[in-house]
Every structure is written in structure tokens, then in C-alpha cells.
MINUKE-470096 format. One record per residue: residue number from 1; residue in one letter; chain; z, x, y of N, C-alpha, C, CB in turn. Coordinates in Angstrom, 1 decimal, padded with zeros to 4 digits. Last residue first. Glycine has a CB too. Layout:
[pt NUM 'A' 'A' [Z X Y] [Z X Y] [Z X Y] [Z X Y]]
...
//
This chain:
[pt 161 'X' 'A' [-074.3 005.5 062.7] [-074.1 004.0 062.6] [-074.1 003.6 061.2] [-075.1 003.3 063.4]]
[pt 160 'X' 'A' [-073.0 008.3 064.3] [-073.6 007.8 063.1] [-073.3 006.3 063.0] [-073.2 008.5 061.7]]
[pt 159 'X' 'A' [-073.2 010.9 066.6] [-072.9 009.4 066.4] [-073.7 009.0 065.2] [-073.3 008.6 067.7]]
[pt 158 'X' 'A' [-071.7 014.0 067.6] [-072.6 013.2 066.7] [-072.2 011.8 066.7] [-072.7 013.9 065.3]]
[pt 157 'X' 'A' [-069.9 014.6 069.7] [-071.1 015.5 069.4] [-072.1 014.7 068.6] [-070.6 016.7 068.6]]
[pt 156 'X' 'A' [-068.0 013.5 072.3] [-068.7 013.1 071.1] [-069.9 014.0 070.9] [-069.1 011.6 071.1]]
[pt 155 'X' 'A' [-067.0 014.5 074.7] [-066.1 014.2 073.6] [-066.8 014.0 072.3] [-065.3 013.0 074.0]]
[pt 154 'X' 'A' [-069.2 014.8 076.4] [-068.3 015.9 076.4] [-067.3 015.7 075.2] [-067.5 016.0 077.7]]
[pt 153 'X' 'A' [-070.5 012.3 076.2] [-071.1 013.5 075.6] [-070.2 014.7 075.5] [-072.4 013.9 076.4]]
[pt 152 'X' 'A' [-070.0 009.6 076.9] [-069.0 010.4 076.3] [-069.5 011.7 075.6] [-068.2 009.6 075.3]]
[pt 151 'X' 'A' [-072.4 008.4 077.9] [-071.1 008.4 078.7] [-070.0 009.3 078.2] [-070.6 006.9 078.7]]
[pt 150 'X' 'A' [-074.4 009.1 076.0] [-074.6 009.4 077.4] [-073.3 009.4 078.2] [-075.5 008.3 078.1]]
[pt 149 'X' 'A' [-073.4 008.4 073.4] [-074.0 009.7 073.7] [-074.1 010.1 075.1] [-075.4 009.8 073.0]]
[pt 148 'X' 'A' [-072.6 005.7 073.8] [-071.6 006.7 073.5] [-072.1 008.1 073.8] [-071.1 006.6 072.1]]
[pt 147 'X' 'A' [-075.2 004.6 074.2] [-074.2 004.5 075.3] [-073.1 005.5 075.0] [-073.6 003.1 075.3]]
[pt 146 'X' 'A' [-076.4 005.0 071.7] [-076.9 005.7 072.9] [-075.9 005.7 074.1] [-078.2 004.9 073.4]]
[pt 145 'X' 'A' [-074.7 003.4 070.2] [-074.9 004.8 069.9] [-075.4 005.6 071.1] [-075.8 005.0 068.7]]
[pt 144 'X' 'A' [-075.0 000.8 071.1] [-073.7 001.5 071.3] [-073.8 003.0 071.1] [-072.6 000.9 070.4]]
[pt 143 'X' 'A' [-077.3 -000.3 070.2] [-077.3 000.3 071.5] [-076.0 001.0 071.9] [-077.5 -000.8 072.6]]
[pt 142 'X' 'A' [-076.5 -001.4 067.6] [-077.3 -000.2 067.7] [-077.3 000.4 069.1] [-078.7 -000.4 067.3]]
[pt 141 'X' 'A' [-073.1 -002.6 067.3] [-074.5 -002.8 067.7] [-075.2 -001.4 067.9] [-074.6 -003.6 069.0]]
[pt 140 'X' 'A' [-071.0 -002.1 064.4] [-071.2 -001.9 065.8] [-072.7 -002.1 066.1] [-070.8 -000.4 066.2]]
[pt 139 'X' 'A' [-068.6 -003.3 062.0] [-070.0 -003.0 062.4] [-070.1 -002.9 063.9] [-070.9 -004.2 061.9]]
[pt 138 'X' 'A' [-066.0 -003.9 061.3] [-066.4 -002.5 061.4] [-067.8 -002.3 061.8] [-066.2 -002.0 060.0]]
[pt 137 'X' 'A' [-064.2 -006.2 063.5] [-065.1 -006.0 062.4] [-065.6 -004.5 062.5] [-066.2 -007.0 062.3]]
[pt 136 'X' 'A' [-061.8 -008.6 064.5] [-062.2 -007.2 064.5] [-063.0 -006.9 063.3] [-061.0 -006.2 064.7]]
[pt 135 'X' 'A' [-062.4 -011.9 065.8] [-061.7 -010.9 065.1] [-062.2 -009.5 065.3] [-061.6 -011.2 063.6]]
[pt 134 'X' 'A' [-063.4 -013.9 067.5] [-063.3 -014.2 066.0] [-062.5 -013.1 065.3] [-064.7 -014.3 065.5]]
[pt 133 'X' 'A' [-063.6 -012.7 069.9] [-062.6 -013.8 069.8] [-062.4 -014.1 068.3] [-063.1 -015.0 070.5]]
[pt 132 'X' 'A' [-064.0 -009.2 069.0] [-064.3 -010.4 069.8] [-063.3 -011.5 069.5] [-065.8 -010.9 069.6]]
[pt 131 'X' 'A' [-064.8 -005.9 068.5] [-063.7 -006.9 068.6] [-064.2 -008.0 069.5] [-062.4 -006.2 069.1]]
[pt 130 'X' 'A' [-065.9 -003.2 066.4] [-066.2 -004.3 067.4] [-065.1 -005.3 067.3] [-067.5 -005.0 067.1]]
[pt 129 'X' 'A' [-064.9 000.2 066.2] [-065.0 -001.2 065.6] [-065.2 -002.2 066.7] [-063.7 -001.5 064.8]]
[pt 128 'X' 'A' [-065.4 003.5 065.4] [-065.5 002.5 066.4] [-065.7 001.1 065.8] [-066.7 002.8 067.4]]
[pt 127 'X' 'A' [-063.7 006.2 064.5] [-064.3 005.0 063.9] [-064.2 003.9 065.0] [-063.5 004.5 062.6]]
[pt 126 'X' 'A' [-063.9 009.8 064.5] [-063.5 008.5 065.0] [-064.2 007.4 064.4] [-063.6 008.4 066.6]]
[pt 125 'X' 'A' [-062.8 013.0 063.6] [-063.7 011.9 063.3] [-063.1 010.6 063.8] [-064.1 011.8 061.8]]
[pt 124 'X' 'A' [-061.0 015.0 063.7] [-061.9 014.8 064.9] [-062.9 013.7 064.7] [-062.6 016.1 065.3]]
[pt 123 'X' 'A' [-059.9 015.2 061.3] [-059.0 014.8 062.3] [-059.8 014.6 063.7] [-057.9 015.9 062.5]]
[pt 122 'X' 'A' [-061.9 016.2 059.6] [-061.6 014.8 059.6] [-060.7 014.3 060.7] [-061.0 014.4 058.2]]
[pt 121 'X' 'A' [-063.8 018.4 059.3] [-063.0 018.2 060.5] [-062.6 016.7 060.6] [-063.7 018.7 061.8]]
[pt 120 'X' 'A' [-065.0 017.9 056.8] [-064.3 019.2 057.1] [-063.4 019.0 058.3] [-065.4 020.3 057.4]]
[pt 119 'X' 'A' [-064.4 014.8 055.1] [-065.1 015.6 056.0] [-064.3 016.9 056.4] [-065.5 014.9 057.3]]
[pt 118 'X' 'A' [-062.7 013.3 053.5] [-063.7 014.1 052.8] [-064.5 015.1 053.8] [-064.6 013.3 052.0]]
[pt 117 'X' 'A' [-061.3 011.6 055.0] [-060.6 012.9 054.7] [-061.6 013.8 054.0] [-059.4 012.7 053.9]]
[pt 116 'X' 'A' [-062.0 009.0 055.8] [-062.8 010.2 056.3] [-062.1 011.5 056.0] [-063.1 010.1 057.7]]
[pt 115 'X' 'A' [-058.9 007.7 055.3] [-060.2 007.4 055.8] [-060.8 008.7 056.3] [-060.2 006.4 056.9]]
[pt 114 'X' 'A' [-056.3 007.7 054.3] [-057.2 008.7 053.7] [-058.7 008.5 054.2] [-057.2 008.6 052.2]]
[pt 113 'X' 'A' [-055.0 005.5 055.4] [-054.6 006.9 055.8] [-055.6 008.0 055.3] [-053.2 007.2 055.4]]
[pt 112 'X' 'A' [-056.2 003.4 054.1] [-056.3 003.5 055.5] [-056.0 004.9 056.0] [-055.4 002.5 056.2]]
[pt 111 'X' 'A' [-055.3 003.9 051.4] [-056.8 003.9 051.8] [-057.0 004.0 053.3] [-057.4 002.6 051.3]]
[pt 110 'X' 'A' [-052.6 003.7 051.7] [-053.1 005.0 051.3] [-054.6 005.0 051.6] [-053.0 005.1 049.7]]
[pt 109 'X' 'A' [-052.4 001.0 052.4] [-052.0 002.0 053.4] [-052.6 003.4 053.0] [-050.5 002.1 053.5]]
[pt 108 'X' 'A' [-053.3 -000.1 050.0] [-054.1 -000.4 051.2] [-053.7 000.6 052.3] [-053.7 -001.8 051.7]]
[pt 107 'X' 'A' [-051.4 000.7 048.2] [-052.8 001.2 048.0] [-053.6 001.0 049.3] [-053.4 000.4 046.9]]
[pt 106 'X' 'A' [-049.2 -000.7 049.3] [-049.2 000.8 049.2] [-050.6 001.3 049.1] [-048.3 001.3 048.1]]
[pt 105 'X' 'A' [-050.0 -003.3 048.9] [-049.8 -002.8 050.3] [-049.8 -001.3 050.3] [-048.5 -003.4 050.8]]
[pt 104 'X' 'A' [-050.0 -003.3 046.1] [-051.2 -003.5 046.8] [-051.1 -003.0 048.2] [-051.6 -005.0 046.8]]
[pt 103 'X' 'A' [-047.3 -002.8 045.5] [-048.3 -001.8 045.1] [-049.6 -002.0 045.8] [-048.5 -001.9 043.6]]
[pt 102 'X' 'A' [-046.1 -005.1 046.7] [-045.8 -003.8 047.2] [-046.8 -002.8 046.8] [-044.4 -003.4 046.7]]
[pt 101 'X' 'A' [-047.3 -007.1 045.0] [-047.6 -007.1 046.4] [-047.3 -005.7 047.0] [-046.9 -008.2 047.2]]
[pt 100 'X' 'A' [-046.0 -006.3 042.6] [-047.5 -006.3 042.7] [-047.9 -006.3 044.1] [-048.1 -007.5 042.0]]
[pt 99 'X' 'A' [-043.3 -006.7 043.2] [-043.8 -005.4 042.9] [-045.3 -005.3 043.0] [-043.4 -005.0 041.4]]
[pt 98 'X' 'A' [-043.4 -009.5 043.6] [-043.0 -008.6 044.7] [-043.4 -007.2 044.4] [-041.4 -008.6 044.8]]
[pt 97 'X' 'A' [-044.1 -010.4 041.0] [-045.0 -010.7 042.2] [-044.6 -009.8 043.4] [-044.8 -012.2 042.7]]
[pt 96 'X' 'A' [-041.9 -009.5 039.5] [-043.3 -009.0 039.2] [-044.2 -009.2 040.4] [-043.8 -009.7 038.0]]
[pt 95 'X' 'A' [-039.8 -011.0 040.7] [-039.8 -009.5 040.8] [-041.2 -008.9 040.5] [-038.8 -009.0 039.7]]
[pt 94 'X' 'A' [-040.7 -013.6 040.1] [-040.5 -013.1 041.5] [-040.5 -011.6 041.7] [-039.3 -013.7 042.1]]
[pt 93 'X' 'A' [-040.5 -013.5 037.3] [-041.8 -013.7 038.0] [-041.7 -013.3 039.4] [-042.1 -015.2 037.9]]
[pt 92 'X' 'A' [-037.8 -013.0 037.0] [-038.7 -012.0 036.5] [-040.1 -012.2 037.2] [-038.8 -012.0 035.0]]
[pt 91 'X' 'A' [-036.7 -015.4 038.1] [-036.4 -014.1 038.7] [-037.4 -013.0 038.3] [-035.0 -013.7 038.2]]
[pt 90 'X' 'A' [-037.9 -017.4 036.4] [-038.1 -017.4 037.9] [-037.8 -016.0 038.5] [-037.3 -018.5 038.6]]
[pt 89 'X' 'A' [-036.9 -016.6 034.0] [-038.3 -016.6 034.2] [-038.7 -016.6 035.7] [-039.0 -017.8 033.5]]
[pt 88 'X' 'A' [-034.1 -017.0 034.4] [-034.6 -015.6 034.1] [-036.1 -015.6 034.4] [-034.3 -015.2 032.7]]
[pt 87 'X' 'A' [-034.0 -019.8 034.6] [-033.6 -018.9 035.8] [-034.1 -017.5 035.6] [-032.1 -018.9 035.8]]
[pt 86 'X' 'A' [-034.9 -020.4 032.0] [-035.6 -020.8 033.2] [-035.3 -020.0 034.4] [-035.3 -022.3 033.5]]
[pt 85 'X' 'A' [-033.0 -019.1 030.3] [-034.4 -018.9 030.2] [-035.2 -019.2 031.5] [-035.0 -019.6 029.0]]
[pt 84 'X' 'A' [-030.2 -018.1 029.8] [-030.7 -018.7 031.0] [-032.2 -018.5 031.1] [-030.0 -018.2 032.3]]
[pt 83 'X' 'A' [-029.9 -016.8 027.3] [-029.1 -017.9 027.6] [-029.6 -018.7 028.8] [-027.6 -017.5 028.0]]
[pt 82 'X' 'A' [-031.7 -014.7 027.4] [-031.9 -015.7 026.3] [-031.0 -016.9 026.7] [-031.5 -015.2 025.0]]
[pt 81 'X' 'A' [-030.7 -013.2 029.5] [-032.0 -013.7 029.5] [-032.2 -014.8 028.5] [-033.0 -012.6 029.2]]
[pt 80 'X' 'A' [-028.1 -012.5 028.5] [-028.2 -013.4 029.6] [-029.6 -014.0 029.8] [-027.9 -012.6 030.9]]
[pt 79 'X' 'A' [-028.9 -010.8 026.4] [-028.2 -012.1 026.1] [-028.2 -013.1 027.2] [-026.7 -011.8 025.7]]
[pt 78 'X' 'A' [-030.0 -008.8 027.8] [-030.9 -009.5 026.9] [-030.2 -010.9 026.6] [-031.1 -008.7 025.6]]
[pt 77 'X' 'A' [-027.8 -007.8 029.3] [-029.0 -008.4 030.0] [-029.8 -009.2 029.1] [-029.8 -007.2 030.5]]
[pt 76 'X' 'A' [-026.2 -006.9 027.2] [-025.7 -008.0 028.0] [-026.9 -008.6 028.8] [-024.7 -007.4 029.0]]
[pt 75 'X' 'A' [-027.9 -004.9 026.2] [-027.5 -005.9 025.3] [-027.0 -007.1 026.2] [-026.4 -005.5 024.4]]
[pt 74 'X' 'A' [-028.2 -003.2 028.4] [-029.4 -003.9 027.9] [-029.0 -005.0 027.0] [-030.2 -002.9 027.2]]
[pt 73 'X' 'A' [-025.5 -002.3 028.7] [-026.1 -003.1 029.8] [-027.3 -003.8 029.3] [-026.6 -002.1 030.9]]
[pt 72 'X' 'A' [-025.2 -001.0 026.2] [-024.3 -002.1 026.5] [-025.0 -003.0 027.6] [-022.9 -001.7 026.9]]
[pt 71 'X' 'A' [-026.9 001.1 026.6] [-027.2 000.2 025.5] [-026.4 -001.1 025.7] [-026.8 000.8 024.1]]
[pt 70 'X' 'A' [-025.7 002.4 028.7] [-027.0 001.8 028.9] [-027.3 000.8 027.8] [-028.1 002.9 028.9]]
[pt 69 'X' 'A' [-023.3 003.2 027.4] [-023.2 002.3 028.5] [-024.6 001.6 028.8] [-022.8 003.1 029.8]]
[pt 68 'X' 'A' [-024.3 004.9 025.4] [-023.5 003.7 025.0] [-023.5 002.7 026.2] [-022.1 004.1 024.6]]
[pt 67 'X' 'A' [-025.5 007.2 025.9] [-026.3 006.1 026.0] [-025.6 004.8 025.7] [-027.5 006.2 025.1]]
[pt 66 'X' 'A' [-025.0 010.2 026.2] [-024.2 009.1 026.8] [-025.1 007.8 027.0] [-023.5 009.5 028.1]]
[pt 65 'X' 'A' [-025.3 011.8 023.2] [-025.9 011.5 024.5] [-025.2 010.2 025.0] [-027.5 011.3 024.3]]
[pt 64 'X' 'A' [-023.3 012.1 021.3] [-024.2 013.2 021.5] [-024.9 013.0 022.9] [-025.2 013.3 020.4]]
[pt 63 'X' 'A' [-020.0 011.1 021.7] [-021.4 010.6 021.8] [-022.3 011.8 022.1] [-021.6 009.5 022.9]]
[pt 62 'X' 'A' [-017.0 010.2 020.4] [-017.9 011.3 020.6] [-019.3 010.8 020.6] [-017.7 012.3 019.4]]
[pt 61 'X' 'A' [-014.4 008.6 021.9] [-015.6 008.4 021.2] [-016.5 009.6 021.5] [-016.3 007.1 021.7]]
[pt 60 'X' 'A' [-011.0 009.8 021.5] [-012.2 009.5 022.3] [-013.4 009.4 021.4] [-012.4 010.7 023.3]]
[pt 59 'X' 'A' [-008.4 007.9 019.7] [-009.3 009.1 019.9] [-010.5 008.8 020.7] [-009.7 009.7 018.5]]
[pt 58 'X' 'A' [-005.6 006.4 021.1] [-006.9 006.2 020.4] [-007.8 007.4 020.7] [-007.7 004.9 020.8]]
[pt 57 'X' 'A' [-003.4 006.4 022.6] [-003.5 007.4 021.5] [-004.8 007.3 020.8] [-002.3 007.2 020.6]]
[pt 56 'X' 'A' [-003.6 004.5 024.6] [-003.1 005.8 025.0] [-003.2 006.8 023.9] [-001.7 005.7 025.4]]
[pt 55 'X' 'A' [-004.6 002.0 023.6] [-005.5 003.0 024.3] [-004.9 004.4 024.5] [-005.9 002.4 025.6]]
[pt 54 'X' 'A' [-003.2 001.5 020.3] [-003.2 001.2 021.7] [-004.0 002.3 022.4] [-001.8 001.1 022.3]]
[pt 53 'X' 'A' [-001.7 001.2 017.6] [-003.1 001.0 017.9] [-003.2 000.5 019.4] [-003.9 000.0 017.0]]
[pt 52 'X' 'A' [000.9 001.0 017.0] [000.4 002.3 017.5] [-001.0 002.2 018.0] [000.6 003.4 016.5]]
[pt 51 'X' 'A' [001.2 -001.5 015.7] [001.7 -001.3 017.1] [001.2 000.0 017.7] [003.2 -001.4 017.0]]
[pt 50 'X' 'A' [000.0 -000.8 013.3] [-000.6 -001.8 014.1] [-000.1 -001.7 015.5] [-000.4 -003.2 013.6]]
[pt 49 'X' 'A' [002.0 001.0 012.3] [000.6 001.4 012.5] [-000.1 000.5 013.4] [-000.1 001.6 011.2]]
[pt 48 'X' 'A' [004.2 -000.7 012.2] [004.3 000.4 013.0] [002.8 000.9 013.3] [005.1 001.6 012.4]]
[pt 47 'X' 'A' [003.4 -002.6 010.2] [003.7 -003.0 011.6] [003.7 -001.9 012.6] [005.0 -003.8 011.7]]
[pt 46 'X' 'A' [003.2 -000.9 008.0] [002.0 -001.6 008.5] [002.2 -002.1 009.9] [001.7 -002.8 007.6]]
[pt 45 'X' 'A' [005.9 -000.1 007.8] [004.9 000.9 008.1] [003.6 000.2 008.6] [004.5 001.7 006.8]]
[pt 44 'X' 'A' [007.0 -002.6 007.1] [007.4 -002.0 008.4] [006.4 -000.8 008.8] [008.8 -001.4 008.4]]
[pt 43 'X' 'A' [005.8 -002.9 004.6] [005.6 -003.9 005.7] [005.9 -003.3 007.0] [006.5 -005.2 005.4]]
[pt 42 'X' 'A' [006.9 -000.7 003.2] [005.4 -000.9 003.3] [005.1 -001.8 004.5] [004.8 -001.4 002.0]]
[pt 41 'X' 'A' [009.6 -001.3 003.3] [009.1 -000.1 003.9] [007.6 -000.2 004.1] [009.5 001.2 003.0]]
[pt 40 'X' 'A' [009.7 -003.7 001.9] [010.1 -003.7 003.3] [009.6 -002.5 004.0] [011.6 -003.8 003.4]]
[pt 39 'X' 'A' [008.9 -002.7 -000.7] [008.2 -003.8 000.0] [008.5 -003.8 001.5] [008.6 -005.1 -000.6]]
[pt 38 'X' 'A' [010.8 -000.7 -001.4] [009.3 -000.4 -001.2] [008.6 -001.5 -000.4] [008.6 -000.2 -002.5]]
[pt 37 'X' 'A' [014.0 -000.6 000.4] [013.1 -000.8 -000.7] [011.6 -000.7 -000.3] [013.3 -002.2 -001.3]]
[pt 36 'X' 'A' [015.9 000.2 002.2] [015.5 -001.2 002.1] [014.6 -001.5 001.0] [014.8 -001.6 003.4]]
[pt 35 'X' 'A' [016.6 003.0 002.0] [017.6 002.0 002.4] [017.2 000.5 002.1] [017.8 002.1 003.9]]
[pt 34 'X' 'A' [014.3 004.4 001.1] [015.6 004.6 000.4] [016.6 003.5 000.8] [016.2 005.9 000.9]]
[pt 33 'X' 'A' [012.4 003.4 002.8] [012.2 003.2 001.3] [013.5 003.4 000.6] [011.2 004.3 000.8]]
[pt 32 'X' 'A' [013.2 004.2 005.2] [013.3 002.8 004.9] [013.1 002.5 003.4] [012.1 002.1 005.7]]
[pt 31 'X' 'A' [012.8 007.0 004.9] [014.1 006.5 005.2] [014.3 005.0 004.8] [014.5 006.7 006.7]]
[pt 30 'X' 'A' [010.0 007.0 004.5] [010.9 007.5 003.5] [012.3 007.0 003.7] [010.9 009.0 003.4]]
[pt 29 'X' 'A' [009.1 005.9 007.0] [008.8 005.2 005.8] [009.8 005.7 004.7] [007.3 005.5 005.4]]
[pt 28 'X' 'A' [010.0 007.9 008.8] [010.6 006.6 008.9] [010.3 005.8 007.6] [010.0 005.8 010.1]]
[pt 27 'X' 'A' [008.3 010.0 007.8] [009.7 010.2 007.8] [010.4 008.8 007.9] [010.2 011.1 009.0]]
[pt 26 'X' 'A' [005.7 008.9 008.4] [006.1 009.2 007.0] [007.6 009.3 006.8] [005.4 010.4 006.4]]
[pt 25 'X' 'A' [005.9 008.8 011.2] [005.7 007.6 010.4] [006.1 007.8 008.9] [004.2 007.2 010.4]]
[pt 24 'X' 'A' [006.2 011.5 011.8] [007.3 010.6 012.2] [007.1 009.3 011.3] [007.3 010.2 013.6]]
[pt 23 'X' 'A' [003.7 012.5 010.9] [005.0 013.0 010.4] [006.1 012.1 010.6] [005.3 014.4 011.0]]
[pt 22 'X' 'A' [002.0 011.1 012.7] [002.0 010.8 011.2] [003.2 011.3 010.5] [000.7 011.4 010.6]]
[pt 21 'X' 'A' [002.7 012.3 015.1] [003.0 010.9 014.9] [003.0 010.5 013.4] [001.9 010.0 015.6]]
[pt 20 'X' 'A' [001.9 015.0 014.6] [003.3 014.7 015.0] [003.6 013.2 014.7] [003.6 015.0 016.4]]
[pt 19 'X' 'A' [-000.9 014.7 013.9] [000.1 015.4 013.0] [001.6 015.0 013.3] [000.0 016.9 013.1]]
[pt 18 'X' 'A' [-002.2 013.3 016.1] [-002.1 012.8 014.8] [-001.0 013.4 013.9] [-003.4 013.1 014.1]]
[pt 17 'X' 'A' [-002.6 014.3 018.6] [-001.4 013.6 018.4] [-001.1 013.2 017.0] [-001.4 012.3 019.3]]
[pt 16 'X' 'A' [-005.1 015.5 018.5] [-004.0 016.3 019.0] [-002.7 015.6 018.8] [-004.2 016.6 020.5]]
[pt 15 'X' 'A' [-006.8 013.4 017.6] [-006.5 014.5 016.8] [-005.3 015.4 017.2] [-007.7 015.4 016.7]]
[pt 14 'X' 'A' [-005.8 010.0 018.1] [-006.4 011.2 018.7] [-005.9 012.4 017.9] [-005.9 011.4 020.2]]
[pt 13 'X' 'A' [-006.4 007.6 015.5] [-005.5 008.4 016.3] [-006.2 009.6 016.9] [-004.3 008.8 015.5]]
[pt 12 'X' 'A' [-008.1 006.2 013.8] [-008.1 005.9 015.2] [-007.3 006.8 016.1] [-007.6 004.5 015.4]]
[pt 11 'X' 'A' [-007.9 007.4 011.2] [-009.2 007.1 011.8] [-009.1 006.9 013.3] [-009.8 005.9 011.1]]
[pt 10 'X' 'A' [-005.2 007.5 010.7] [-005.9 008.8 010.9] [-007.3 008.6 011.5] [-006.1 009.5 009.5]]
[pt 9 'X' 'A' [-004.7 004.7 010.4] [-004.1 005.5 011.5] [-004.8 006.8 011.7] [-002.6 005.8 011.1]]
[pt 8 'X' 'A' [-006.2 004.2 008.1] [-006.6 003.6 009.4] [-006.0 004.3 010.6] [-006.1 002.1 009.4]]
[pt 7 'X' 'A' [-004.7 005.7 006.3] [-006.1 006.1 006.5] [-006.6 005.4 007.9] [-007.0 005.6 005.3]]
[pt 6 'X' 'A' [-002.3 004.3 006.5] [-002.3 005.7 006.9] [-003.8 006.2 007.2] [-001.6 006.7 005.9]]
[pt 5 'X' 'A' [-003.1 001.9 005.4] [-002.6 002.0 006.7] [-002.6 003.4 007.3] [-001.2 001.3 006.8]]
[pt 4 'X' 'A' [-003.9 002.7 002.7] [-004.9 002.1 003.7] [-004.4 002.1 005.1] [-005.2 000.6 003.3]]
[pt 3 'X' 'A' [-001.4 003.9 001.7] [-002.6 004.6 001.9] [-003.6 004.0 002.9] [-003.3 004.9 000.6]]
[pt 2 'X' 'A' [000.6 002.0 001.2] [000.7 002.9 002.4] [-000.6 003.6 002.7] [001.8 003.9 002.2]]
[pt 1 'X' 'A' [000.0 000.8 -001.2] [000.0 000.0 000.0] [000.0 000.9 001.3] [001.2 -000.9 000.0]]
//
């Protein structure tokens, strides 16, 4: 009867505390065996071992990689997803839509910032756009090229339409 409880004690007890506590448990067991009998000594040993099962003497968990916390988070998250399917679908859909819009805006900004970077002197390249009441558009009228050459000849070397 004593072996299963001692094996359980050895399993959960911190290695630095195990020898001294186990020695005390066995000493108390032998004293109770002499005074009260085997059945009472076994019962009291079982109670002592159960009462010793507390956080202050439990051995630390050895983990080769600290993934227990992440695994716990994913388990809790998965259970929550399964419990609240509608709410989870709305949240995941909103998150996916937000991420898609963010990526599209990022691609658009990247495209705008990389305009004409293929040219050698791209920092001196300009882009003339037309603007009217309907909006702004990238096309320019043909007479604009001559006008830019005559009025801005000191600033503009080449004009391409």
C-alpha cells in the first residue's frame, strides 16, 4: 500500500527536497506502524502525501522548448472559435478584410513611390497631370509639350508625351 503513494510522491516532488521529505515520511510511517498498526499507518501516509502535493514543493516542468504557453493559447483559442462560431466568423472575416485592404494600400503606396525609378536621374523626372472639374488624369494635351519647352526651357530638357 505504501509503494504507490511513495512513487507518486517521488514523481511530483522537487529533486532538491525529495530526500529529506521522503525520509521524514518513512520515519513517521514506521512510528505509526509500531503504535497504531499497518492499516492506520498506510492511511496516514496516503493523507500526508496528498497534503504535500502543493505548489511549493512540486518539481519544475522541464521543457526543451518553451512551447507550452503557446500550445495553451492555441488550445484556448480553438475552443473559443468552436464555441462562438458566428462571432468568430465575423471577427476573422473583418480581420481578413482589414489585412487585405492594408496590403492593397501598401502596394499602391509602393507603386506611387517607385514611379520612374528605372531612369538614371529619376529624381529629376516630373510627371504632368491634367486637372479639371471632373478630376485629375494622367493624359496631357499635345500643345502642352511645346509650351513647356518654350516657357520652362531652363528647367526642362526633354518632354515626352
